[in-house]
N, C-alpha and C positions, 0 to 999 in steps of 0.2 A: 455383542461380541466379547466383551469384558466384564468381569464382576464390578459391581457398582463401587467397590472401594478402590478401583483403579481409575485413572484419567490419562489416556494416552495423549500427553502433551509435553513438549520440550521447551526449556527456557534458554537453549542456545542463541546467542545474539538477542536475547530477551524476546525476540518476536517469534522464534521457534520455526515450526515446520518439518515435515518429514520425521515425524516422531515414532513411526512404526514401519515394520515391513513383514509381509506375509511370505512364508516359505513352505510349500508342501503341507499346507493345513496348520502350520504352527505360526504363531504371532510373536514377534519381538518388538518390545515397545519401550519407550521411556515414560515413566510414570510422573505425573506432575508434581505430586507431593514431595517425593524424595529424589526425584530425577534419576533413580537407578534404572537400568535395563532390566526388563524381565521377559522370560519366556513363558507363553502359554502353549502347552502341548495339545495334542489331538484329544487328550482325555480331561481337558479342562483343568489341568494341574498348572499351578504357577511357580516358576523358578527364578530366583535373582540371578543375574549374570554379572552385575558389577556391585561393589560393596561400598565405594566411597560416596558419601551423600553430598560432597561439596563439588563433585564432577558432574558434568551435564553432557548428554550425547544426542546426536542427531544424524540424519542421513545415512541409515544403515544399509550395508551391503552384505549378503550372505554368499560366501565363496565355499560351496560344498566340497570342492576338490581339495581343498587345504583344511577344512573344518575351522573356518575364520569368519569373524564378523569384522568388516571394516566400517569405521565410523568417524565422524567429526567429534572431538572431545574439547570440552571447554572446562578447564580447572579454575576454580575460585578459591585462591589463596588468600593469605591475610591482607597482603598488600598489592597483588596484581591478579590478573586474569590471564590465563594462558590457553591458546587455541593450537591444536594440532590434529593430525590424522593419526588414528591408532588401529591396531588389530587386537582382536580379542580371541584368545584361543579357548579349546574346549575345557581347559582347567580354569577358565575365567581370569586369566592373566591378561592385564592390559598393557600393551607396549606401544610406545610412539614410533611411527615409521616415517612421518613427515612434520617437521617443525621449523620455526624461525620466522614464518610470516605471521603478521597479526591476526589474519583470519584465513579460514579455509571453507570451501562450499562445493556443492555440485559433484560430489564423488559419483563416477560411473566406471563399470569394469567391462572389459571387452567380452564378446561372446565365448572366447576360449579361455577365459579367466587369467590371461597372461599379462594384460596391461590395465592400468589404473589411470584415469584422466580426472583432473580436478581444477577448480579455480582457487586462486589465492591472491591477497592483496595486503597492503600495508596502510597504517595511518599515514598522512591524513586523508587518504583517499577512501571514498565509499566504493562499493563493488560496481556502481554504475559509471565511476569515473575511470578505473584503472585495474579491473580484475584481469589477471593473467590465466592463460590456459596452459597447464603443465601436463606432460605425459610421461609415465614410468613403466618400466618392466617390474613385474611381481615375481620375486624369487618364490622357491618351493615352500620356504618357511613364512612367507608372507611379508617379508621386507621389500623395500623398493630400491630399484638400482636404475642407472642410465637415465635419470630424470632429464627431461628436455623442455625448455620453454617454447611451446608452439606458437602462441600469439598473445598479444596484449602488450600494452606499454603505458606510459603515464597519459598518452593521448588516445587510448583505446580501450574499451570495456568489451570483455567476453561475457556471454550469457549461455546457459544451458548446452554444455557439451553433451554429446550422445554418440554411441557407436551403433552403426548400422549392422545388420547380421553377418555381413562379410568383413567387419572389422574396421571399416573406414570411420573416421572420427569426423563428426559434423559439429558445427557450432554456429553462434550468432555473434557478430561483431559490428561495432558502430564506427569503425575507422573512416568510413566515408560519410559520416554524419548521421545516417540512419542505421538502426540495428538490422543487418541483412545476413543471409546464409552463406556460409563457407564450408568447405570440406578439406580435410587435411589427409593426404595420401602421397605415399612415396617421396616424403620430405618436401611436399609442395602444397601450398594453400591456394584454393581455387575458389573463386565466387560463383554462386549457384545461380542466383536471380537478382541482379542489382535493381533496386526499387526505392523510390522516395517514400518509404512506409516503414513502421516499426513492427519488426518480427520479434523483438526482444522486450523485456520489462526490467524496471528497477528491482534488484534482487533483495527485497526487504525480508523475505522468508525463504526457507529452504524448500525446493521442490516445485518451484514455478515452472509451468510448462506451457510453451505455445506451439510445439509441434511434436510429431512422432512419425514413425516410418510405416509405409504400407507397401507390400510386395505383391506384384501380379505379373504372372508370365515371364518371371526372370527379371523384371524391371523393379527398381527402387523408386519409389514416390515419397515426397514429404507432405503429409497432411498438416495444415498449419492455419494459424490465426494471425492476422496482422491488422494494425491500427493505422488508419489513414482518415484525415479530416474529421477526426473526433469519434469515429465508429470502428468497431472491429468488423473484420471480414473473414469468412472461412475459404480456404483454397486448397489446391492440391497441386504440387510441383512434380513435373516429370524431371528427374534429376539429369538423366542422359542427355535429354533434349533441351534442357533448361527452359522449359515451358511452364507458365502459371495459368491455371484455369481457375476462376472463381466459382465456388459452390454456392448457388443461390439459397439464402436462408433468410428467414424473418428475425433471426436473433442478430442484435447489433453490439451485444456484449458477449465475448466468448473467452473462456479461460480454463485452465487445468486440463488441457486436451491430451488425451492418450488414445492409442490404437490398439486393438486387439484382433488380428487377423484382419477382416474386412469391416470391423465394427469400430466406428469412432465415438468415443465418449467425451463429453465436455460439460462444462457449467455454462449454461446460457440464459440470456435475458434480453429484453428489449424495452422500449418506453411504455409498452402496453402489456408485456408479459413478464410475470414474476420470475425470479431466479429459480432455475430448474436444473436437474441432471438430464442431459439430452443424449440419445444414441443416434448415430447415423449410419445406416447401411450402405457401404460404398458400391456394393453391387446392385441393390435394388434402388439406390438414390432416395431412400426414404428416411425421414426423421421421426422419432418417437420420444415424447417426453416420459422419462421413467419415473422421475419424482419431483414434485414441486416443493419449494421451500414452504409454501403455504397456499392454500385453496381460497382465493379471493372471489367474492360475489359482490363486486363493485360495478355499478352501472357506469358505462363509459361517459355518461354525463357529469360525472365527478372526477374524470381522469384529465389532467392537463397534459397535453402533447408538446413535446419540446421543439424548439427551433435552435439550430446550431448557427451561431453568429460570430463573424470576425470583425473586430472593432479597432479603431485607431487608438494608440497609447503614445507614451513619451518617446522621444528620439526617433520620430518618424517610423516607429515600428507598429506592428499590430500584435493583438492578443485575441483569445478565444472565450467564448462563454456558450452555456446551454441555457437558453431562456425558456422559461415555463410562465404563460399568462395565467391569471386567476381563472378558475373554472368551477362552477357549482350550477348545475341545471335548475336548482330551486331558487336562485337569486340572480339578480343583475344589478349593476351599479346604476346610480342616478346619472342623468345626462351630464356630460362633461366632467364627471368624477373619475379620478385616476386612482389606481390602487397603490397602497404602500409597497415598496419593493424590498426584499431581503436578498442581499448579496452574500453568497457563500464562499469563503476562502477555504480551499480544502487542505487537508494535513499533509505531512511529508516533510518539507515542502515538496520533494521529488516524487510526485505522484500525479494522477489524472483523475478528473471527474468525468464519469461516463453517463450517457443517456439510457438509464434503465428505469423500470418501474419501481421508484424509491418513494415508499409510503410516507417518509418524513417529509419529502417535498410536496407530495399531494396533500398532506395535513395542512401545509400552509396554502397552497393554491386553492384548495376546496373552501378555504376560509377567507378568500378574498385578497390574499397577497400575491403579488407577481414574485418570481424567484429566478435569480441569475447564478448559476453554478459556474464560477470562474476558472478557467485553466490559464492562470497568470504566467508570467515569464518565469521559467524554472520548472514548468510542468513537463511530464512525459508525454510522449505522443506525437511530438513535432520535431524530433531529431536532437542530436547532441548539442548543437549550437543553441537551439532554444532553451534546452535543459540547463545549459551552463550560463545563460543570461543572468541568472540569479546570483551567481558566485561573486561574492564582495558586494552584493546589492540587496541582500535580504533586509526586508524592512523599508525598502525603497521601490524597487520595481513592482514587487507583488502589491504593495499598497497603491501605487500608482495604477496598476492595472484594475484592481477592484474599484478604485474610485472612477476611473474612466469608463469602466463597464456601467456603473451606475448614471454617469453623466450621459452616456451614449443613448441610454434607454429613456433617460429624461428628455433629451433633444428630440427623440423620436415621439415624443408625447405619449409614451406608453406607461409612465408611472408618475406618481406625485413627488416632486422634487422636495418637499417638505417632511416626506415620510420615508426617508432612505435609512435602511437597517443593514448592519453587517454581523454576520456570525461565522464562527469557525471553531474547530477543535484542534488541539495539539499545535503544530505549527501554523495552522489556520487560526487558532485562538490568538497566537502572537500576531499574525497579520491584522486581525481583528483589533486587538488592543492598540497596535501601532497606527492603524487608520484612524481610530477614534482620537488618538493623542495628537498626531502630527499632521492631520488633515481636518478641514471643517466641512466635509461633503455629508457625513452620516450623522443622524439624530440620536441614535441609540444603538447599542450592540449587546451581543451574547458571546461570551468566551467559554468554551468548554475545554478544560485542563490546558489553558494556553499559557504561553511564557510571558512574564512581564519583566523579568530581570534576567538579561542575557549572561551577565557575568556569574549569577548564581546558578543558571542552567549549565554553563560551561563546567563549573566545578562540581555539579551534583549528578551529571548524566552518567549512563552505564558505558562500557568499552566501546560497543559497536558504533555509538554515535558520539564517542568522546571527542573526535576531531572534525565532525561534521560541520559544526558552526564556524570553524576555522576556514572551510571552504566558502561558506555562506557570508562570513563577515570579514575574517582576517585573523592572522595567526595571533594567538594569545600567549603572553601578555603585551606583545609588541603593539598590537592594535587595540589596546585597552579602551582607549577613548572612543573608538568606534562602538565597542559594546556598551559603554556608557550612554553615548549619544543616541543609540537606537532603542534603548530599554524604556519602555513606556512608563515604568514605575519612578524613573528619574525626572519626568516631565509632567507630573500629575497637575502641575499649576496650568498647563495648556488644556486640559481637559474640561469640557463644559457640558458634557452629555451623559446621560444614564448608561449603566452597564450592569448586566446581570452575569454572575460567575458560577460555573459548575465544576465540580472537582471530585475525583475519586480519592478515598482515604488511603488507599493502598498503592497509589499511583508511584512507580519507581522511575517512570521516564521523565515526567514533570511533577515533581514533589509538590504537595498540598500547599506548602508555605508561599509558593509563587502566587497562588489565587488569593491567599489570606493577606499577603502584603498589599495586594492591589485592592482588595475589599477594604482594608483599614485606611488606605490613602484616600479612596473615594469618599469613605465616610468622614474623614477628617475634613474634606473639602465640602462637605454637605450636599454631595450629588446623590441624586436617587440611585440606589444600588441594592442588590441582593446577592447572598452567597449561599449556595446549596452544596453542603458535603456529603457525600454518599459512602456509607460504610460497606466494606468489603468489595469495593469496586477499585479497579486499576485505571489503566490508561485506555479509556474506551469503556463505556458502560456495557454490561452484559445482561443484567437482570431486566427483564420486560417491564417489571413494576417500575424500576428506577427510570428507565428510558422514557416511559409514559409520563412520569411525575416531572421529568426535567423538561419535556417539550410543552407539557401543560403550564408549567410554571413560566416558561418563556413567553408563552402566549399571554398568560395573565399579566406578566410584567409590561408587555407592549400594550395591553388594554389599558393600563393605568397611565403610561406615558402619553399615549396618543388619545386617551379619553374616549374610548369606544366601548360599547356594550358587548359582552360575551354571549354567544348562543350556547356554548357548552357550560355544563356545571363543572367548575374547577375549584379544587381546594385553594384557598387564598394562601399566598406566601407573605412573609415580612419584607416589606421594602423599606429601607432606611432613607430617611430625607425626603419622603414623598410628600409633596405639598397638596 
């Protein structure tokens, strides 16, 4: 669609999303290199729309009635970052029309182009804590007037506002613990279908979508996906009768849902099906896989099918995991031999592990490892209360839950208690390092771009997450001691097990010095350790070659620690202090 010199990707909030919009065959997009907005016309000619390279843009809306583009702007000045909503006219003039909040997102315009709805929130909250829904009238010149707070508070998070074709404003709110549907009409908010399930998501990127509208015989329906008991479900809601009907599907992960007339499009996956673009014909009730992310010819004898488990943890609470037993049709364990266990702590930490065909997990299970993907306290998918358990308790409850997941499987005689491994990336990397430092459960670990020094992370991170740690740990510097006490780097003397560290050289979220400090400290203590720094990689590896190199190196590391022979031909890595 675009010339190879362009890359449609925005850096707003660092995580981006909604980097382009298509209008009557023309594409408006943010280029990743200079973050300017460009237009590609029908003749494949490119025209710059903005000219300041320090500004970033996302969430474009084309208003043809006024010849305007509405967008979220992020200005990167010398000493501060300013977010606002702007209008861009046909002369490429950029004018702010909403400002004052720390963040803006989810711009939507009414069918008659007379109203604009959007989300806004301030530090120290994240959007899943306290995003507010605002509604404004659009003047003929594109300015906003009569701004009204529709919903949202310090105890309520709003997700995905959207206008139906008759101009009614719908949205998702977690004010009753779970993210459920509401509509705003005639100055009144009305629940659509209350349910102990999550119809919303943590707004890490622009454009996340769990629902869209379908119209049939003059009636309005919501086609949606919701998460319950660890799995996604597809459903259709009759708005007038407030009735939900599940749509039977083999997909257990559903995202990015949109509706075009009677066609539903979404990204779908399951424990046995690779991630794909899927179409559903609501009239014929037929699914069609339009495009697979990859074509796999893997015999089912090598695929481990997951089991969803709820297990006891601290304070008489429970937590959740997705457990994958080892599976390889060509091999079987010796009698009474139990497999090593890898416990994964997901990133975020406000996120959720889901049961899809994850080749990274299958890499391990096909090589004889059991794998536990833990949705520890603080994960999404289980309501606001579960999500906020971690606030003030990061480095404690997540660590407890990962440790208790391992102990639960040990007590069930499913895994070898002497071969317990923990691994994780980003926030999950922090949980990994904390578990290895402050608990004696795990024997070895792998941290991918994990946080070792919470005080350094607090001072180094970007605006979007600048106060996130204050929710998870406490206000800084008032709670400085908490940051110190929960930083693995400060308690290296408590470490007695090997760790391998992976890091991207260009990581702006967790800078490389975090991993280097940990590596140097481990080396000084003469513990087996390895540090792999990847060039041209950021927060999360993108190069297939580097991804393969990392996981192979991790396996090689474990083989040396647990003294087992590899069946794969893997290039050796340097392991410091290996005896």
